[in-house]
C-alpha positions in Angstrom: 0.0 0.0 0.0 1.3 3.5 -0.8 2.3 6.2 1.6 -0.2 8.8 2.7 0.1 12.3 1.3 1.2 13.7 4.7 3.9 10.9 5.1 5.2 11.7 1.7 5.3 15.4 2.4 7.1 14.9 5.7 9.6 12.7 3.9 10.2 15.3 1.2 10.7 18.0 3.9 13.2 15.8 5.7 15.2 15.5 2.4 15.2 19.3 2.0 16.5 20.0 5.6 20.0 21.4 6.1 22.3 19.9 8.7 23.1 23.1 10.4 25.4 21.4 12.9 27.6 20.2 9.9 27.5 23.7 8.4 28.7 25.3 11.6 31.6 22.8 11.8 32.6 23.3 8.2 36.0 25.0 7.4 34.3 27.4 5.1 31.8 28.6 7.7 34.7 29.0 10.2 36.6 31.0 7.6 33.6 33.3 7.1 33.3 34.0 10.8 37.1 34.5 11.1 37.1 37.0 8.2 34.0 38.9 9.4 35.5 39.1 12.9 38.8 40.3 11.5 37.1 43.1 9.8 34.2 44.1 12.1 36.1 44.1 15.4 38.9 46.5 14.4 36.5 48.7 12.5 34.2 48.9 15.5 37.0 49.8 17.8 38.3 52.4 15.4 34.8 53.9 15.1 34.2 54.1 18.8 37.6 55.6 19.5 37.2 58.1 16.7 33.6 59.0 17.7 34.2 59.5 21.4 37.5 61.4 20.9 35.6 64.5 19.9 33.4 64.9 23.0 36.3 64.0 25.2 38.7 66.5 23.6 36.1 69.3 23.6 35.0 68.6 27.2 38.4 68.3 28.9 41.0 70.0 26.6 41.2 73.1 24.5 43.3 71.7 21.6 40.4 71.7 19.2 39.4 75.3 20.0 42.2 76.6 17.9 41.3 78.1 14.5 41.9 75.8 11.5 40.6 77.9 8.6 39.5 81.4 9.4 36.7 81.2 12.0 36.4 77.4 11.7 37.9 75.6 14.6 39.5 72.2 14.6 36.4 70.9 16.5 34.3 71.6 13.4 36.9 69.9 11.2 37.0 66.9 13.5 33.1 66.8 13.5 33.0 66.8 9.7 35.7 64.1 9.6 33.3 61.9 11.6 30.8 62.0 8.7 33.6 61.2 6.2 34.8 58.3 8.5 31.2 56.9 8.8 30.7 57.0 5.0 34.2 55.5 4.5 33.5 52.6 6.9 30.2 52.0 5.2 31.8 51.8 1.7 34.6 49.5 3.1 32.0 47.2 4.6 30.0 47.1 1.4 33.0 46.1 -0.5 34.0 43.5 2.0 30.5 42.1 2.2 30.8 41.0 -1.4 33.6 38.7 -0.3 31.5 37.5 2.6 28.6 36.8 0.2 30.9 34.7 -1.9 31.8 32.6 1.1 28.1 32.3 2.0 27.4 31.0 -1.5 30.2 28.4 -1.1 28.7 27.3 2.2 25.3 26.9 0.6 26.7 24.8 -2.2 28.5 22.6 0.3 25.2 22.2 2.2 23.6 20.9 -1.0 22.4 24.1 -2.5 19.9 24.7 0.2 19.8 27.3 3.0 
């Protein structure tokens, strides 16, 4: 006698499942995590140090109060540089994310094209 429709559906779903434990243990997945960590951790540290330097310097020191260009002080230059730094980090991450995406595709292929 044939299998019921629900039994066949459950069997098909089981074939389509991904063994996530095996994916996590794969060398490619570990490489992805290593590369992401190697980029994100230093970038985040740089961002926070750069970001919090402005309020600390303006609160406790007078070094940024000196004129840089006419009536514009170094504090304004530093504040503008934060916008440039933020855009720069976003552009760098977008470029690096393409490499991360290639690794993700490789992981998906190793998992049988599913995921």
